[in-house]
N, C-alpha and C positions, 0 to 999 in steps of 0.2 A: 526536255527530261523532267520527270516528276521526282520531288524529294519526299521520301516518308518521314514521318515524325516517329522515332522509336522511343521517345522517352515514356517512362512508366510513371504512373499516377503515384501520389502518397496515400497511404490509408487515411481515411477520413478523420480518425482521432488519434492518430499515433502522438502527436505532439502533446495533446491532452493527457494522455495515459502517461507519457513520460514525465510531464510537470506534475500530475497528481501522485505519481509513485515517488518521486523525489521529495515533494512537500511532506508527504506522509512519513517518509523516513527522516527528514529534518525536524519536522514539529514532534516527533516521537518524543524528544527530550523535555519539551515544554508542556505539551497538550496530549496526553495519552488518548483521550476519547476523541479528539479531533483527528488525530493521525489514525486512529483505528477506523474511523468513518471514510476519511480520504483513501485509506489503504484498499477497502473493501470496494469502493467505488472504482479505483484504478484497476483493481484485479479483475472485477467483472467486465470493465470495459476492454481490458487487454485480452481476455478470453474472447470477447466478441470480434475484436480486430483480428486476432489470430485465425478465427473461423472464417472471417472474409477473405484474408489472405489465402488460406489453403483452399478455398473454393474457386479461386481464379488467381494463381501465383504469376502468371505471365503478364498480368495488368498492373500489379503494384510493385513498387521498388523494394530491394532488399534493405535500404537504408531505413525506410520507414517501419519495416519489420523489426529491425534491430532496435529502434526506439521503442516499439511496443514490448519487445522482450526485456529491455532495460527497465522501463517504467514498471512492468508487471513483476519483474524479480525485486525492485525496491519496494513495491507494494506488499508483496508476500513477506519479506523480512519485516517490514515495519508493522504489518498486522500482528505477526507472531511476537514481536517485541512489545507492542502495546497491549496484547492480551495478557503476557506474562507479568508486565507491569500493573495493570489493572487488577489482576488476581492477587499480585503481591500486596498492593495496598488494601485491597478488601480484606486479606488475612491478617494483615498488620493492624487495622482497626479492630477487626473480631478480637485479636490477642489483647489489645488495649482494653477493649470493654470487658472481657473476661477477667483480665487482671485487675482492673479496678473493682469489679464485682466481688472478687475474691479477697480484695484488701491486700494485694501483693504490695501497692505502692503507698500504703498507709505507714506513717513513720512509727518507729518503736521507741518509746520512752524508758 
């Protein structure tokens, strides 16, 4: 009697997407630009892995798809937060430059 191996394969980069997504979310508080770059990479890789899964869902495991979804979600959140933070910092520095130019911070005697 022959035994069939019904185990499904893992998606090729599921763990990478999960790791990059979590790193982008964690590093958001320290390094906004690094978080933005890691998040974009994880987001793109997650989209590719989802496409691979949807082309042949019977070949790959649900657990690896959940890892891809989790990593992709973390990446999307990190990209949004990093973008808002970078824009806030840019606007803050622009306000400081305009304030210094207008003499707002000069002392009054």
